[in-house]
PDB file of N, CA, C and O in Angstrom:
ATOM      1  N   MET A   1     -82.348 103.016 -82.437  1.00  0.00           N
ATOM      2  CA  MET A   1     -80.951 103.243 -82.575  1.00  0.00           C
ATOM      3  C   MET A   1     -80.744 104.346 -83.908  1.00  0.00           C
ATOM      4  O   MET A   1     -81.758 104.361 -84.606  1.00  0.00           O
ATOM      5  N   TYR A   2     -80.340 104.685 -84.090  1.00  0.00           N
ATOM      6  CA  TYR A   2     -79.753 106.118 -85.082  1.00  0.00           C
ATOM      7  C   TYR A   2     -78.740 105.585 -85.091  1.00  0.00           C
ATOM      8  O   TYR A   2     -78.133 105.099 -84.137  1.00  0.00           O
ATOM      9  N   ILE A   3     -78.237 105.655 -87.023  1.00  0.00           N
ATOM     10  CA  ILE A   3     -77.043 104.841 -87.789  1.00  0.00           C
ATOM     11  C   ILE A   3     -76.431 106.263 -87.879  1.00  0.00           C
ATOM     12  O   ILE A   3     -77.121 107.240 -88.168  1.00  0.00           O
ATOM     13  N   LEU A   4     -74.964 106.340 -87.591  1.00  0.00           N
ATOM     14  CA  LEU A   4     -73.781 107.486 -87.848  1.00  0.00           C
ATOM     15  C   LEU A   4     -73.229 107.485 -88.927  1.00  0.00           C
ATOM     16  O   LEU A   4     -73.366 108.291 -89.848  1.00  0.00           O
ATOM     17  N   SER A   5     -72.344 106.250 -88.839  1.00  0.00           N
ATOM     18  CA  SER A   5     -71.365 105.748 -90.336  1.00  0.00           C
ATOM     19  C   SER A   5     -71.898 104.096 -90.639  1.00  0.00           C
ATOM     20  O   SER A   5     -72.634 103.461 -89.884  1.00  0.00           O
ATOM     21  N   SER A   6     -71.469 103.728 -91.605  1.00  0.00           N
ATOM     22  CA  SER A   6     -71.758 102.357 -92.053  1.00  0.00           C
ATOM     23  C   SER A   6     -72.782 102.445 -92.361  1.00  0.00           C
ATOM     24  O   SER A   6     -73.588 103.373 -92.304  1.00  0.00           O
ATOM     25  N   ARG A   7     -72.862 100.781 -92.969  1.00  0.00           N
ATOM     26  CA  ARG A   7     -73.473  99.962 -93.063  1.00  0.00           C
ATOM     27  C   ARG A   7     -73.696  98.982 -91.924  1.00  0.00           C
ATOM     28  O   ARG A   7     -72.721  98.634 -91.257  1.00  0.00           O
ATOM     29  N   MET A   8     -74.698  98.592 -91.698  1.00  0.00           N
ATOM     30  CA  MET A   8     -74.925  97.017 -90.560  1.00  0.00           C
ATOM     31  C   MET A   8     -75.834  96.538 -91.530  1.00  0.00           C
ATOM     32  O   MET A   8     -76.171  96.933 -92.646  1.00  0.00           O
ATOM     33  N   GLU A   9     -76.229  95.315 -90.610  1.00  0.00           N
ATOM     34  CA  GLU A   9     -77.056  94.146 -90.807  1.00  0.00           C
ATOM     35  C   GLU A   9     -77.333  93.576 -89.305  1.00  0.00           C
ATOM     36  O   GLU A   9     -76.601  92.765 -88.738  1.00  0.00           O
ATOM     37  N   VAL A  10     -78.639  94.203 -88.708  1.00  0.00           N
ATOM     38  CA  VAL A  10     -80.146  94.334 -87.753  1.00  0.00           C
ATOM     39  C   VAL A  10     -80.129  92.707 -87.468  1.00  0.00           C
ATOM     40  O   VAL A  10     -79.642  92.092 -88.417  1.00  0.00           O
ATOM     41  N   THR A  11     -80.391  92.196 -86.789  1.00  0.00           N
ATOM     42  CA  THR A  11     -81.360  91.530 -86.377  1.00  0.00           C
ATOM     43  C   THR A  11     -82.068  90.736 -85.383  1.00  0.00           C
ATOM     44  O   THR A  11     -81.500  89.824 -84.782  1.00  0.00           O
ATOM     45  N   SER A  12     -83.262  91.039 -85.191  1.00  0.00           N
ATOM     46  CA  SER A  12     -83.526  90.707 -84.138  1.00  0.00           C
ATOM     47  C   SER A  12     -84.198  89.091 -84.332  1.00  0.00           C
ATOM     48  O   SER A  12     -84.454  88.673 -85.461  1.00  0.00           O
ATOM     49  N   TYR A  13     -84.479  88.136 -82.915  1.00  0.00           N
ATOM     50  CA  TYR A  13     -84.624  87.527 -82.789  1.00  0.00           C
ATOM     51  C   TYR A  13     -85.831  86.928 -81.945  1.00  0.00           C
ATOM     52  O   TYR A  13     -86.355  87.829 -81.289  1.00  0.00           O
ATOM     53  N   ASP A  14     -86.506  85.555 -81.733  1.00  0.00           N
ATOM     54  CA  ASP A  14     -87.328  85.322 -81.178  1.00  0.00           C
ATOM     55  C   ASP A  14     -86.657  84.715 -79.591  1.00  0.00           C
ATOM     56  O   ASP A  14     -85.681  83.999 -79.367  1.00  0.00           O
ATOM     57  N   PRO A  15     -87.258  85.101 -79.038  1.00  0.00           N
ATOM     58  CA  PRO A  15     -86.339  84.933 -77.413  1.00  0.00           C
ATOM     59  C   PRO A  15     -86.435  83.244 -77.140  1.00  0.00           C
ATOM     60  O   PRO A  15     -85.515  82.582 -76.660  1.00  0.00           O
ATOM     61  N   LYS A  16     -87.692  82.736 -77.537  1.00  0.00           N
ATOM     62  CA  LYS A  16     -87.648  81.829 -77.124  1.00  0.00           C
ATOM     63  C   LYS A  16     -87.120  80.600 -77.864  1.00  0.00           C
ATOM     64  O   LYS A  16     -86.490  79.771 -77.208  1.00  0.00           O
ATOM     65  N   ALA A  17     -87.351  80.379 -79.373  1.00  0.00           N
ATOM     66  CA  ALA A  17     -87.049  79.877 -79.816  1.00  0.00           C
ATOM     67  C   ALA A  17     -85.691  79.672 -79.888  1.00  0.00           C
ATOM     68  O   ALA A  17     -85.095  78.651 -79.543  1.00  0.00           O
ATOM     69  N   ASP A  18     -84.834  81.517 -80.733  1.00  0.00           N
ATOM     70  CA  ASP A  18     -83.930  81.360 -80.849  1.00  0.00           C
ATOM     71  C   ASP A  18     -83.597  81.482 -82.282  1.00  0.00           C
ATOM     72  O   ASP A  18     -82.553  80.990 -82.709  1.00  0.00           O
ATOM     73  N   GLU A  19     -84.418  82.106 -83.047  1.00  0.00           N
ATOM     74  CA  GLU A  19     -84.710  81.975 -84.191  1.00  0.00           C
ATOM     75  C   GLU A  19     -84.836  83.136 -84.858  1.00  0.00           C
ATOM     76  O   GLU A  19     -85.764  83.942 -84.790  1.00  0.00           O
ATOM     77  N   LYS A  20     -83.809  83.185 -85.538  1.00  0.00           N
ATOM     78  CA  LYS A  20     -84.163  84.903 -86.519  1.00  0.00           C
ATOM     79  C   LYS A  20     -85.578  85.302 -86.493  1.00  0.00           C
ATOM     80  O   LYS A  20     -86.315  84.614 -85.787  1.00  0.00           O
ATOM     81  N   VAL A  21     -85.985  86.093 -87.005  1.00  0.00           N
ATOM     82  CA  VAL A  21     -87.565  86.775 -86.740  1.00  0.00           C
ATOM     83  C   VAL A  21     -87.154  88.124 -87.825  1.00  0.00           C
ATOM     84  O   VAL A  21     -88.097  88.493 -88.525  1.00  0.00           O
ATOM     85  N   GLN A  22     -86.205  88.661 -87.958  1.00  0.00           N
ATOM     86  CA  GLN A  22     -86.043  90.022 -89.081  1.00  0.00           C
ATOM     87  C   GLN A  22     -85.194  90.079 -88.870  1.00  0.00           C
ATOM     88  O   GLN A  22     -84.603  89.637 -87.885  1.00  0.00           O
ATOM     89  N   GLU A  23     -84.537  91.115 -90.431  1.00  0.00           N
ATOM     90  CA  GLU A  23     -83.116  91.008 -90.632  1.00  0.00           C
ATOM     91  C   GLU A  23     -83.433  92.447 -91.868  1.00  0.00           C
ATOM     92  O   GLU A  23     -83.923  92.463 -92.997  1.00  0.00           O
ATOM     93  N   LYS A  24     -82.865  93.538 -90.954  1.00  0.00           N
ATOM     94  CA  LYS A  24     -82.771  94.291 -91.970  1.00  0.00           C
ATOM     95  C   LYS A  24     -81.290  95.414 -92.005  1.00  0.00           C
ATOM     96  O   LYS A  24     -80.581  95.782 -91.068  1.00  0.00           O
ATOM     97  N   ILE A  25     -81.217  95.705 -93.342  1.00  0.00           N
ATOM     98  CA  ILE A  25     -79.800  96.551 -93.350  1.00  0.00           C
ATOM     99  C   ILE A  25     -79.729  98.146 -93.386  1.00  0.00           C
ATOM    100  O   ILE A  25     -80.480  98.799 -94.110  1.00  0.00           O
ATOM    101  N   THR A  26     -78.679  98.783 -92.469  1.00  0.00           N
ATOM    102  CA  THR A  26     -79.428  99.697 -92.248  1.00  0.00           C
ATOM    103  C   THR A  26     -77.739 100.527 -92.725  1.00  0.00           C
ATOM    104  O   THR A  26     -76.724  99.924 -93.072  1.00  0.00           O
ATOM    105  N   GLY A  27     -77.945 102.310 -92.563  1.00  0.00           N
ATOM    106  CA  GLY A  27     -76.313 102.651 -93.257  1.00  0.00           C
ATOM    107  C   GLY A  27     -76.815 104.013 -92.797  1.00  0.00           C
ATOM    108  O   GLY A  27     -78.044 104.078 -92.763  1.00  0.00           O
ATOM    109  N   PRO A  28     -76.045 105.324 -92.367  1.00  0.00           N
ATOM    110  CA  PRO A  28     -76.220 106.250 -92.074  1.00  0.00           C
ATOM    111  C   PRO A  28     -77.667 107.001 -92.293  1.00  0.00           C
ATOM    112  O   PRO A  28     -78.241 106.860 -93.373  1.00  0.00           O
ATOM    113  N   GLY A  29     -78.227 107.777 -91.279  1.00  0.00           N
ATOM    114  CA  GLY A  29     -79.170 108.091 -90.657  1.00  0.00           C
ATOM    115  C   GLY A  29     -80.563 107.336 -90.645  1.00  0.00           C
ATOM    116  O   GLY A  29     -81.749 107.664 -90.643  1.00  0.00           O
ATOM    117  N   ASP A  30     -79.944 106.346 -90.638  1.00  0.00           N
ATOM    118  CA  ASP A  30     -81.076 104.939 -90.614  1.00  0.00           C
ATOM    119  C   ASP A  30     -81.700 105.413 -88.199  1.00  0.00           C
ATOM    120  O   ASP A  30     -81.255 105.752 -87.102  1.00  0.00           O
ATOM    121  N   PHE A  31     -82.999 105.001 -89.001  1.00  0.00           N
ATOM    122  CA  PHE A  31     -83.138 104.769 -87.284  1.00  0.00           C
ATOM    123  C   PHE A  31     -83.687 103.798 -86.754  1.00  0.00           C
ATOM    124  O   PHE A  31     -84.506 103.771 -87.672  1.00  0.00           O
ATOM    125  N   ILE A  32     -83.971 103.048 -86.184  1.00  0.00           N
ATOM    126  CA  ILE A  32     -84.107 101.667 -85.672  1.00  0.00           C
ATOM    127  C   ILE A  32     -84.512 101.293 -84.464  1.00  0.00           C
ATOM    128  O   ILE A  32     -83.677 101.345 -83.561  1.00  0.00           O
ATOM    129  N   PHE A  33     -85.927 100.812 -84.148  1.00  0.00           N
ATOM    130  CA  PHE A  33     -86.075 100.710 -82.630  1.00  0.00           C
ATOM    131  C   PHE A  33     -86.247  99.257 -82.651  1.00  0.00           C
ATOM    132  O   PHE A  33     -87.132  98.786 -83.365  1.00  0.00           O
ATOM    133  N   ILE A  34     -85.343  98.333 -81.800  1.00  0.00           N
ATOM    134  CA  ILE A  34     -85.690  97.221 -80.648  1.00  0.00           C
ATOM    135  C   ILE A  34     -85.686  97.599 -79.105  1.00  0.00           C
ATOM    136  O   ILE A  34     -85.061  98.165 -78.208  1.00  0.00           O
ATOM    137  N   PRO A  35     -87.140  96.691 -79.527  1.00  0.00           N
ATOM    138  CA  PRO A  35     -87.750  96.663 -78.119  1.00  0.00           C
ATOM    139  C   PRO A  35     -87.052  96.687 -76.892  1.00  0.00           C
ATOM    140  O   PRO A  35     -85.903  96.997 -77.208  1.00  0.00           O
ATOM    141  N   SER A  36     -87.099  96.549 -75.793  1.00  0.00           N
ATOM    142  CA  SER A  36     -86.053  97.002 -74.739  1.00  0.00           C
ATOM    143  C   SER A  36     -86.189  95.389 -74.576  1.00  0.00           C
ATOM    144  O   SER A  36     -87.309  94.923 -74.784  1.00  0.00           O
ATOM    145  N   MET A  37     -84.996  94.379 -74.171  1.00  0.00           N
ATOM    146  CA  MET A  37     -84.582  93.349 -73.763  1.00  0.00           C
ATOM    147  C   MET A  37     -85.259  92.331 -74.894  1.00  0.00           C
ATOM    148  O   MET A  37     -85.624  91.170 -74.712  1.00  0.00           O
ATOM    149  N   GLU A  38     -85.316  93.132 -76.142  1.00  0.00           N
ATOM    150  CA  GLU A  38     -85.566  92.202 -76.920  1.00  0.00           C
ATOM    151  C   GLU A  38     -83.934  91.602 -77.833  1.00  0.00           C
ATOM    152  O   GLU A  38     -83.197  92.206 -78.612  1.00  0.00           O
ATOM    153  N   ALA A  39     -83.886  90.370 -77.353  1.00  0.00           N
ATOM    154  CA  ALA A  39     -82.765  89.383 -78.063  1.00  0.00           C
ATOM    155  C   ALA A  39     -81.878  90.651 -79.578  1.00  0.00           C
ATOM    156  O   ALA A  39     -82.742  91.436 -79.969  1.00  0.00           O
ATOM    157  N   HIS A  40     -80.682  90.845 -80.221  1.00  0.00           N
ATOM    158  CA  HIS A  40     -81.210  91.565 -81.587  1.00  0.00           C
ATOM    159  C   HIS A  40     -79.442  91.129 -81.131  1.00  0.00           C
ATOM    160  O   HIS A  40     -79.025  90.900 -79.995  1.00  0.00           O
ATOM    161  N   SER A  41     -78.592  91.120 -82.537  1.00  0.00           N
ATOM    162  CA  SER A  41     -77.111  91.172 -82.750  1.00  0.00           C
ATOM    163  C   SER A  41     -76.935  92.985 -84.146  1.00  0.00           C
ATOM    164  O   SER A  41     -77.894  93.447 -84.764  1.00  0.00           O
ATOM    165  N   MET A  42     -76.155  93.282 -84.180  1.00  0.00           N
ATOM    166  CA  MET A  42     -75.693  94.058 -84.830  1.00  0.00           C
ATOM    167  C   MET A  42     -74.387  93.413 -85.489  1.00  0.00           C
ATOM    168  O   MET A  42     -73.782  92.552 -84.851  1.00  0.00           O
ATOM    169  N   ILE A  43     -73.933  93.816 -86.769  1.00  0.00           N
ATOM    170  CA  ILE A  43     -72.572  93.384 -87.947  1.00  0.00           C
ATOM    171  C   ILE A  43     -72.237  94.442 -88.664  1.00  0.00           C
ATOM    172  O   ILE A  43     -72.960  94.887 -89.556  1.00  0.00           O
ATOM    173  N   ASN A  44     -71.307  94.850 -88.394  1.00  0.00           N
ATOM    174  CA  ASN A  44     -70.963  96.195 -89.261  1.00  0.00           C
ATOM    175  C   ASN A  44     -70.286  94.803 -90.856  1.00  0.00           C
ATOM    176  O   ASN A  44     -69.589  93.792 -90.936  1.00  0.00           O
ATOM    177  N   LEU A  45     -71.541  96.202 -92.285  1.00  0.00           N
ATOM    178  CA  LEU A  45     -70.652  95.591 -92.951  1.00  0.00           C
ATOM    179  C   LEU A  45     -69.947  95.918 -93.905  1.00  0.00           C
ATOM    180  O   LEU A  45     -69.963  95.435 -95.038  1.00  0.00           O
ATOM    181  N   SER A  46     -69.152  96.935 -93.406  1.00  0.00           N
ATOM    182  CA  SER A  46     -67.573  97.243 -93.828  1.00  0.00           C
ATOM    183  C   SER A  46     -66.889  97.066 -93.194  1.00  0.00           C
ATOM    184  O   SER A  46     -66.840  96.958 -91.969  1.00  0.00           O
ATOM    185  N   ASN A  47     -65.790  96.969 -94.488  1.00  0.00           N
ATOM    186  CA  ASN A  47     -64.353  95.881 -93.636  1.00  0.00           C
ATOM    187  C   ASN A  47     -63.652  97.496 -93.267  1.00  0.00           C
ATOM    188  O   ASN A  47     -63.200  97.812 -92.166  1.00  0.00           O
ATOM    189  N   THR A  48     -63.700  98.328 -94.415  1.00  0.00           N
ATOM    190  CA  THR A  48     -62.904  99.752 -93.971  1.00  0.00           C
ATOM    191  C   THR A  48     -63.481 100.968 -93.556  1.00  0.00           C
ATOM    192  O   THR A  48     -62.899 102.047 -93.674  1.00  0.00           O
ATOM    193  N   GLU A  49     -64.911 100.794 -92.945  1.00  0.00           N
ATOM    194  CA  GLU A  49     -65.528 102.315 -91.593  1.00  0.00           C
ATOM    195  C   GLU A  49     -65.830 101.391 -90.560  1.00  0.00           C
ATOM    196  O   GLU A  49     -66.294 100.262 -90.718  1.00  0.00           O
ATOM    197  N   ASN A  50     -65.638 101.755 -89.862  1.00  0.00           N
ATOM    198  CA  ASN A  50     -66.352 101.618 -88.361  1.00  0.00           C
ATOM    199  C   ASN A  50     -67.818 102.417 -88.475  1.00  0.00           C
ATOM    200  O   ASN A  50     -68.156 103.522 -88.899  1.00  0.00           O
ATOM    201  N   ALA A  51     -68.520 101.264 -87.869  1.00  0.00           N
ATOM    202  CA  ALA A  51     -69.695 101.185 -87.509  1.00  0.00           C
ATOM    203  C   ALA A  51     -69.871 102.069 -86.457  1.00  0.00           C
ATOM    204  O   ALA A  51     -69.226 101.683 -85.482  1.00  0.00           O
ATOM    205  N   THR A  52     -70.947 103.883 -86.095  1.00  0.00           N
ATOM    206  CA  THR A  52     -71.093 104.001 -85.283  1.00  0.00           C
ATOM    207  C   THR A  52     -72.579 104.336 -84.745  1.00  0.00           C
ATOM    208  O   THR A  52     -73.031 105.259 -85.423  1.00  0.00           O
ATOM    209  N   PHE A  53     -73.080 104.100 -84.204  1.00  0.00           N
ATOM    210  CA  PHE A  53     -74.759 104.440 -83.998  1.00  0.00           C
ATOM    211  C   PHE A  53     -75.374 105.193 -82.138  1.00  0.00           C
ATOM    212  O   PHE A  53     -74.862 104.804 -81.089  1.00  0.00           O
ATOM    213  N   LEU A  54     -76.257 106.027 -82.188  1.00  0.00           N
ATOM    214  CA  LEU A  54     -76.515 106.528 -80.812  1.00  0.00           C
ATOM    215  C   LEU A  54     -77.106 105.781 -80.406  1.00  0.00           C
ATOM    216  O   LEU A  54     -77.762 105.276 -81.317  1.00  0.00           O
ATOM    217  N   CYS A  55     -77.300 105.357 -79.529  1.00  0.00           N
ATOM    218  CA  CYS A  55     -78.240 104.292 -78.573  1.00  0.00           C
ATOM    219  C   CYS A  55     -78.690 104.770 -77.442  1.00  0.00           C
ATOM    220  O   CYS A  55     -77.917 105.115 -76.549  1.00  0.00           O
ATOM    221  N   CYS A  56     -79.862 104.843 -77.347  1.00  0.00           N
ATOM    222  CA  CYS A  56     -80.622 105.412 -76.353  1.00  0.00           C
ATOM    223  C   CYS A  56     -81.770 104.201 -75.221  1.00  0.00           C
ATOM    224  O   CYS A  56     -82.814 103.563 -75.359  1.00  0.00           O
ATOM    225  N   ILE A  57     -80.904 104.418 -74.318  1.00  0.00           N
ATOM    226  CA  ILE A  57     -81.861 102.967 -73.261  1.00  0.00           C
ATOM    227  C   ILE A  57     -82.550 103.616 -72.363  1.00  0.00           C
ATOM    228  O   ILE A  57     -82.265 104.348 -71.416  1.00  0.00           O
ATOM    229  N   ALA A  58     -83.862 103.066 -73.005  1.00  0.00           N
ATOM    230  CA  ALA A  58     -84.823 103.454 -70.873  1.00  0.00           C
ATOM    231  C   ALA A  58     -84.753 102.406 -70.179  1.00  0.00           C
ATOM    232  O   ALA A  58     -84.317 101.257 -70.255  1.00  0.00           O
ATOM    233  N   ASN A  59     -85.473 103.306 -69.242  1.00  0.00           N
ATOM    234  CA  ASN A  59     -85.358 102.170 -67.732  1.00  0.00           C
ATOM    235  C   ASN A  59     -85.885 101.545 -68.637  1.00  0.00           C
ATOM    236  O   ASN A  59     -86.434 101.858 -69.693  1.00  0.00           O
ATOM    237  N   VAL A  60     -85.530 100.045 -67.804  1.00  0.00           N
ATOM    238  CA  VAL A  60     -86.202  98.474 -68.221  1.00  0.00           C
ATOM    239  C   VAL A  60     -86.698  98.335 -66.880  1.00  0.00           C
ATOM    240  O   VAL A  60     -87.841  97.882 -66.826  1.00  0.00           O
ATOM    241  N   TYR A  61     -86.094  98.628 -65.674  1.00  0.00           N
ATOM    242  CA  TYR A  61     -87.005  97.609 -64.158  1.00  0.00           C
ATOM    243  C   TYR A  61     -87.575  98.993 -63.463  1.00  0.00           C
ATOM    244  O   TYR A  61     -87.056 100.020 -63.027  1.00  0.00           O
ATOM    245  N   GLU A  62     -89.268  98.344 -63.622  1.00  0.00           N
ATOM    246  CA  GLU A  62     -90.134  98.753 -62.707  1.00  0.00           C
ATOM    247  C   GLU A  62     -90.150  99.240 -61.968  1.00  0.00           C
ATOM    248  O   GLU A  62     -90.708 100.335 -61.899  1.00  0.00           O
ATOM    249  N   ASP A  63     -89.399  98.544 -60.803  1.00  0.00           N
ATOM    250  CA  ASP A  63     -89.427  98.838 -59.516  1.00  0.00           C
ATOM    251  C   ASP A  63     -88.211  99.854 -58.900  1.00  0.00           C
ATOM    252  O   ASP A  63     -88.067 100.080 -57.698  1.00  0.00           O
ATOM    253  N   GLU A  64     -87.150 100.560 -60.267  1.00  0.00           N
ATOM    254  CA  GLU A  64     -86.363 101.151 -59.842  1.00  0.00           C
ATOM    255  C   GLU A  64     -86.761 102.849 -60.093  1.00  0.00           C
ATOM    256  O   GLU A  64     -87.051 103.184 -61.242  1.00  0.00           O
ATOM    257  N   THR A  65     -86.764 103.731 -59.159  1.00  0.00           N
ATOM    258  CA  THR A  65     -87.647 105.152 -59.627  1.00  0.00           C
ATOM    259  C   THR A  65     -86.254 106.300 -59.353  1.00  0.00           C
ATOM    260  O   THR A  65     -85.416 106.218 -58.455  1.00  0.00           O
ATOM    261  N   ILE A  66     -86.365 107.501 -60.600  1.00  0.00           N
ATOM    262  CA  ILE A  66     -85.571 108.395 -59.838  1.00  0.00           C
ATOM    263  C   ILE A  66     -85.364 109.356 -59.622  1.00  0.00           C
ATOM    264  O   ILE A  66     -84.489 109.629 -58.800  1.00  0.00           O
TER     265      ILE A  66
END
């Protein structure tokens, strides 16, 4: 994800234990990589600014081809 506006808290989780693995604070101009199908959450830390980000998702289904 490429953060365009606002500050966000991005958290990744262990898929088996549902526990926080890593937490990062991001802001405009930051890039954050989240592997396909990894459990994660995002929270906008601003009360006044909308969070905007660009998200590019790769094909996660090996059986499908274009």
